[in-house]
C-alpha beads as a LAMMPS data file, in Angstrom:
LAMMPS data file: protein, C-alpha beads

96 atoms
95 bonds

1 atom types
1 bond types

-500.0 500.0 xlo xhi
-500.0 500.0 ylo yhi
-500.0 500.0 zlo zhi

Masses

1 110.0

Atoms # bond

1 1 1 245.882 -198.194 -446.787
2 1 1 245.815 -194.406 -447.013
3 1 1 244.319 -192.719 -450.048
4 1 1 245.275 -189.073 -450.389
5 1 1 246.612 -186.604 -452.855
6 1 1 250.239 -185.578 -452.918
7 1 1 249.533 -182.070 -451.708
8 1 1 248.214 -183.406 -448.402
9 1 1 250.958 -185.963 -447.796
10 1 1 253.421 -183.649 -445.944
11 1 1 250.689 -182.865 -443.355
12 1 1 249.581 -186.475 -443.122
13 1 1 252.952 -188.204 -442.612
14 1 1 253.759 -186.725 -439.176
15 1 1 250.389 -188.021 -437.935
16 1 1 251.062 -191.545 -439.251
17 1 1 254.786 -192.004 -438.547
18 1 1 254.497 -192.481 -434.766
19 1 1 252.488 -195.660 -435.424
20 1 1 255.543 -197.265 -437.038
21 1 1 257.249 -197.575 -440.385
22 1 1 255.082 -197.101 -443.424
23 1 1 255.239 -199.577 -446.294
24 1 1 255.481 -197.478 -449.422
25 1 1 254.298 -198.930 -452.698
26 1 1 254.324 -197.618 -456.245
27 1 1 252.827 -198.692 -459.527
28 1 1 255.106 -198.898 -462.581
29 1 1 255.470 -195.609 -464.406
30 1 1 254.191 -197.360 -467.559
31 1 1 250.655 -197.316 -466.089
32 1 1 249.077 -194.323 -467.811
33 1 1 246.060 -192.333 -466.668
34 1 1 243.136 -191.440 -468.836
35 1 1 241.826 -188.950 -466.319
36 1 1 242.037 -185.402 -467.667
37 1 1 243.864 -183.190 -465.228
38 1 1 242.551 -179.658 -465.149
39 1 1 243.276 -177.767 -461.938
40 1 1 242.155 -174.166 -461.537
41 1 1 244.286 -173.674 -458.408
42 1 1 247.533 -175.644 -458.999
43 1 1 249.676 -176.723 -461.937
44 1 1 248.392 -179.955 -463.467
45 1 1 250.472 -182.936 -462.402
46 1 1 252.554 -184.660 -465.050
47 1 1 251.725 -188.170 -463.809
48 1 1 249.437 -190.000 -461.449
49 1 1 246.268 -192.025 -461.606
50 1 1 242.688 -191.622 -460.563
51 1 1 241.980 -193.858 -457.553
52 1 1 239.893 -196.312 -459.562
53 1 1 242.662 -196.541 -462.168
54 1 1 245.230 -197.302 -459.482
55 1 1 243.065 -199.995 -457.927
56 1 1 242.393 -201.689 -461.267
57 1 1 246.085 -201.499 -462.223
58 1 1 247.243 -202.912 -458.879
59 1 1 244.804 -205.769 -459.048
60 1 1 245.922 -206.621 -462.605
61 1 1 249.557 -206.612 -461.531
62 1 1 248.682 -208.900 -458.639
63 1 1 246.923 -211.320 -460.990
64 1 1 243.409 -210.405 -459.913
65 1 1 242.366 -208.378 -462.952
66 1 1 238.855 -206.956 -462.718
67 1 1 238.147 -204.295 -465.361
68 1 1 234.481 -204.358 -464.347
69 1 1 235.510 -202.031 -461.520
70 1 1 235.711 -199.355 -464.194
71 1 1 232.008 -199.593 -465.022
72 1 1 230.582 -196.112 -464.886
73 1 1 234.049 -194.472 -465.000
74 1 1 233.896 -191.943 -467.828
75 1 1 237.475 -192.646 -468.966
76 1 1 237.367 -196.428 -468.691
77 1 1 237.831 -197.114 -472.419
78 1 1 240.883 -194.816 -472.841
79 1 1 242.409 -196.198 -469.614
80 1 1 242.003 -199.767 -470.790
81 1 1 243.371 -198.882 -474.249
82 1 1 246.445 -197.075 -472.864
83 1 1 247.178 -199.894 -470.475
84 1 1 246.284 -202.884 -472.625
85 1 1 249.505 -204.575 -471.519
86 1 1 248.124 -204.931 -467.977
87 1 1 245.266 -207.089 -469.232
88 1 1 246.963 -208.735 -472.269
89 1 1 250.531 -209.893 -471.599
90 1 1 251.231 -209.913 -475.379
91 1 1 250.506 -206.191 -475.678
92 1 1 253.484 -203.859 -475.332
93 1 1 253.575 -201.327 -472.491
94 1 1 253.697 -197.671 -473.431
95 1 1 257.246 -196.416 -473.424
96 1 1 258.816 -199.907 -473.557

Bonds

1 1 1 2
2 1 2 3
3 1 3 4
4 1 4 5
5 1 5 6
6 1 6 7
7 1 7 8
8 1 8 9
9 1 9 10
10 1 10 11
11 1 11 12
12 1 12 13
13 1 13 14
14 1 14 15
15 1 15 16
16 1 16 17
17 1 17 18
18 1 18 19
19 1 19 20
20 1 20 21
21 1 21 22
22 1 22 23
23 1 23 24
24 1 24 25
25 1 25 26
26 1 26 27
27 1 27 28
28 1 28 29
29 1 29 30
30 1 30 31
31 1 31 32
32 1 32 33
33 1 33 34
34 1 34 35
35 1 35 36
36 1 36 37
37 1 37 38
38 1 38 39
39 1 39 40
40 1 40 41
41 1 41 42
42 1 42 43
43 1 43 44
44 1 44 45
45 1 45 46
46 1 46 47
47 1 47 48
48 1 48 49
49 1 49 50
50 1 50 51
51 1 51 52
52 1 52 53
53 1 53 54
54 1 54 55
55 1 55 56
56 1 56 57
57 1 57 58
58 1 58 59
59 1 59 60
60 1 60 61
61 1 61 62
62 1 62 63
63 1 63 64
64 1 64 65
65 1 65 66
66 1 66 67
67 1 67 68
68 1 68 69
69 1 69 70
70 1 70 71
71 1 71 72
72 1 72 73
73 1 73 74
74 1 74 75
75 1 75 76
76 1 76 77
77 1 77 78
78 1 78 79
79 1 79 80
80 1 80 81
81 1 81 82
82 1 82 83
83 1 83 84
84 1 84 85
85 1 85 86
86 1 86 87
87 1 87 88
88 1 88 89
89 1 89 90
90 1 90 91
91 1 91 92
92 1 92 93
93 1 93 94
94 1 94 95
95 1 95 96
């Protein structure tokens, strides 16, 4: 697994591609971040997740939900609230 930001991906891919095809994965667009984006050097991205948010969301989707991974994460409560549907199948997803 490679963890990077999108700005570095174009430089990283040529290094990785000789090793063979890369399996690309994405989380559903309904997974919403709580992380406040405030860049002083680039435009703020419209979407994306903090790494801990992505890990928690992926585990929930795979049936291994562990919200305790968010302990100490400043935006844990808003992330869990915005993505209640990941942890409670009866809750509607945002935008659905």
